[in-house]
N, C-alpha and C positions, 0 to 999 in steps of 0.2 A: 565601546572601548574594546581593545584587543583582548583584555583580560577576560571578557565575557564570551569570547568565541571558543567553541569546543576545541580541545587539544588532548592528545594522548601521548604520554611519555614513551619514547622509543618508536612511535609510529608516525604521528603528524603533529606539528606545532600549530599554534593559533594562526601564525602567518600562512602556513600551508593551507589551512582550512579556509582562510579568507580568500586566498588565491583561487581555490576550488569554487567558492561561491561566486567570485567575479567571473569565472569561466561560464557559469550558468547565466549570469546577468548579460554577458556579452552575446549570448544566443537569443535573448529575449527580443521579441518583435515589438514594434511601436504600439500594437494593440494590447500588449501585455502577455500575449501567448508565449509559452516556452516550448519550442519544438524539440524533438529528440536531438537534433543537431542544427547548426546554423543552416537555414534554408530548407530544412526538412519538414516533416509533418508533425502535427501536435495531436495528442490524445489527452483527454482530461485527466485520466489516472496519473500518467507520468508527469503531466503538467503540475498537478497538485503536489505530487511528491517533490518536484523541484521547488515549488513554493515553500514547502515545509523545510527543505534544506536551506533556503534563503533566510527564513525566519530564524532558524537555529544559528546561522552564521552572522546574524545582525544586519542582513540586507532587507530591512522591513519595508521600505518604500517599494522596491522591486517586487517583493512578495505580495504586497497588497494590490499592486497593479495586476499581478497574475490572478489573484482571487477575483478581482473585478471582472476580468475577461470571462471567467467561468459563467458568471451571471448572464453575459451577453450571448452565450451559445446554448444555454439551456432552453429547451423547447417547452411548450405549454403543458405537456404531460409530465414534465420533470426529467425527461431523458436528455442526453447530449449526443451529438454525432460522434461516430467512432474515429473519424480521421478528417483533419482540417489542414489544408496547406495554404499558407499565405492568405488566410481569411476565407478561403473557399472550401466548402464541404466536399470531400472526395468520396466519403463513405457515410451514408446517412444512418446506418444501422445503430441501434441503441444498446450498447453493451451495459449490462446492469452494474458491473463493478465500477465502471467509469462514472455512471450517474450517481453512485453512492458515495464516492470517495471524498467529496468535498466536506462531508461531515467530519472526517478525520482531520483534514487540514484546518477547519475552523476551530475545532476543539484544541488542536495543537497551538494555534495562534492564541487562543484564550489562555492556555497554560503558561505561555511565555509572556504575554503582554497584559493580560487581565483587562482587555479593552471591551467593555460591555456594548459600546456603540457598534463596534465591528461585528460582534456576534448578532446583535439585533438586525443589522443590515443584511446579513447573509442567512439568517434563520429561515426566512421564507424559501430561499433557494435550496437549502439543505432539506427542508421539509418536503418540498415537491419532489426532489430527487429520491429520497427514501420511500416516499409513498409510491412512486413509480416502481421501485425495486421490489417492495414487498407485494405489490400487485402481481408480480410475475413469479411468486413462490409456487413451486410444484407440490402436488399432493403429499409427497413423501418428505418434504422439508427443504430440499435443495432449491436454489434460485436459478431459473432459466437464464442462460448466459447472455442471450441477445434477443432483441426484437428487430425484425427487418422493417424497412420503410419502403413504400412504393408510391410514386407520384406525389410526394410531399406529405404522405399520411402513414401512420403506423399500420403495419401489415402483419405478416406471419410471425409468431413467436417460436423461436427455436427451443422446443421443450426438452432440452437436455441441459445438464448443469456441469460446471467445471469445479474441481476441488479448490484450485487456487483462487478463482474468482469468487466463489461462495465464501471462502475463508476471509477474503478481504472485505466482503459485504458484512460478514459477522462482526468484524472490527468496526466497520462504519456504523452499523446499527448500535453498537455499544457507545460509540462517540455521539451518535445522534440522540440516544436516550439521555446521555449526560447533558447535552445541550438543551434537551427538552426540560430537564430539571432546572437548569440555569434560567431558562426563559419562562418557567412556570407554565408550561404548555405541554402537559403529559401526552404521550403517544403510546398508549397501551398496546396498540396493534403492532408496533415495532417490537415490543418486548415479546409478544406472542410469536411473531415471526422469528425473532432471534433465538427463542427457546427451541422451536422446531428445527431451525437451521443448525444450532449447536448439536442437537441429537443426531442429525443426519451426518454431520462431519465427524462425530465421534464413533458412531456405531454403524453407519451405512455408507462408507466411502465406496463400496462396490456398486452403488447405484449411480454414481457420477460417471461421466465419460472417462474412459481409461486413457490418461495422459501420464502414466507412471514412468515413462522414459524421461520426462521433464523434471528437473530438480524442484521447480516451483510446486509441483504436485506433491512432493515429498514434505517440504518444510512449512508450507503455508498454513496448514491447520494449527501449527504451533505459533507462527508469526501472527496470525489473525486472532489468536486468543481462544479458539474453541477447544484446543487440546493442550493441556499444560500438566505440570507435575510429573509423576512417574509415567503416565501414558505418553506425555510429550517426549520424555527422555527415551522411552522405548521406540517411539516413532522415529526419532532422529538416529538412534543406533541401528535401526533396521536397514538403512540404505546408505550409511556413512561411507562405506568402502566403495559403493557404486558411483558416488558423485565427488567425493573429496579427493583432490590431487595434492599430496603433500608438497608444500613450498610454493604452490601456484594459486590455489583457490578451489572453486568447485565447478564441475561441468554444468553446462546449461542443459544438455541432453546426454543421458548416460552412455550411449554407445560412441559418442563423438569426442575426439581429443581436443575439446574447445572449452576453456575456462572463461567465465564472464564475471566482470566486476560487480554488476548490480546484484546478481544472484548470490555471489559470495558475501556481499555486504548485508543482504537480507538474511542470510543464514546467520551471520554475526548477530543481528538483532534478535533472531529467534533463540539463539543460544543464550544471549543475555537475558531474555525473558525467562529462560529455564534456570538462570543462576550459574550457567557454565561459562564463567568469565575467562578462564584460562584458554580454552579452545577458541573462544570468540576473539580474543586479542590476537592469538596466533594467526587465525585466518585473515583478520584485517591487515595484519603485517604482511602476510604472504601475498596478498593481491596488489601490493603497492608497485609491483613491476609494471602495472598498467598506467601508472601516473606519468604525466608529461611535465616538462619544466614550468609550463604556465599554470599548473594546478588542475588541468582537465584530465580526463581519464579515457583511455581507449576502451571500447566496449568489451573486447575479449582478446584471447590469445589462442592460436592453434599451436599447441605446445611441441609436437614433434619437430615442426619446421621453425618454431620460434617466430611466428608471424602474427602481428596484430591484425585481427579480422573481426568485423569489417573495418576498413581503413577510415574510421571516424571516431570522434570523441562524443559521447552522449551525455546530455544534461542529467538524465535520470540516474546514470551511474555515479556522476559527481554528487548528486543529492543523496543517494543511498550511502555513500561514504561519509558524508557530513553527519547524517542521522546516526550512523553506527558509531562514529567518534563521540557524538553527544551522549548516546546511550551508555557507552562504556566509561565516559569521563564524568557523567552527571553534571555537566556544566550549566545547562539551562534548565528551567523548570518544566520544559517540554521533553526532557530526556527520557521520561517514562512512557511516552506515547505508545510504544509497542508493548511494553510490559503490561499495560492495562491497569496499573494500580491507581490511576486517577479517574477511571471510568465508572467507578461504582461497582456494586455486586454483579456477579455473572448472571446471565439469563437463567431462569428456571428451565431445565431441560424438559422438552415436551416431545413425546413420540407417539402421539395418538394415531397417526396415519398407519403406523406399522403395528399397533397394538402393544408397543413397548412401555407405554405409560398410561396410567389410569386418569379418568376425567378430573380427579381432584388435583392433579398436578398442573392443570391449566390455570389454576389460581394465580393471581398476580404475585410476583416475587416479593419477598419481604424487604 
């Protein structure tokens, strides 16, 4: 029913959100894959985000087709290919954040639909994915961002970590741990990995690859749940003026005059997680200049020239908008997915590798 679809007074109606969800469905391929755009490539992270947007907007059947597709592309070691075009793998590399993110989508589906059969169906897929990811944790706590493949086999691990990817993995590990509790199948090694990762994201961001020109590197520790409270507020304040363009949204890359809808909507979700509703609503309203009449969204805008670039509408942008509206409106029972309030206690922070924590903190969280 339309009453159950997220909407936000003064920003988007339920009919607007339904139209946005339909723009995602229109891009979905017969296999269930949701590419970035019609005829474009699919990666599992953005695909899962799109499925979450469909769940929030009431498009359950399309969302479940999308989740079923993930299981078909997962490899025996739990990884997924980085880039798939029309069913053909174009980049075999296994990005860890892509392999992890199904956990967030399945937990979100559970929050909305309370379908235990769905969770049981995808639990083995989630478990394999997260086991792959924690197996690539670096000695200081970050997660290696990718494993290369050669001749159909896993090959070299890129032993560097990205703040945004590891932050997303932190969120996935929390969701996975919540699912483990639901399935009565504890995974204490995920909790250990989550604690080490949380410590790295809070206290050792200098050990990650420097991508500080990208807005995702700025707000993702908050969005992924590792940095919250006063520390999160301080982090957001630290680069607000570098990225936020009043009236338009946020820059994707700080030196470039280009605002993007997905990053703006994700910052909205991060602000909501900090309780900063006023600025969250204002930013979501500001980025509506990217909306088209059919409910889809341009990826971004080069603002001196007032030109939408690239000249395409992306499914992940549409999904991020839906999730932001749901978070701010509290319409569905999945609206808290980014706040983390339904994920259970935070991981016990562990910093053994750098000497920041004593051995007694390795104990399981209470």
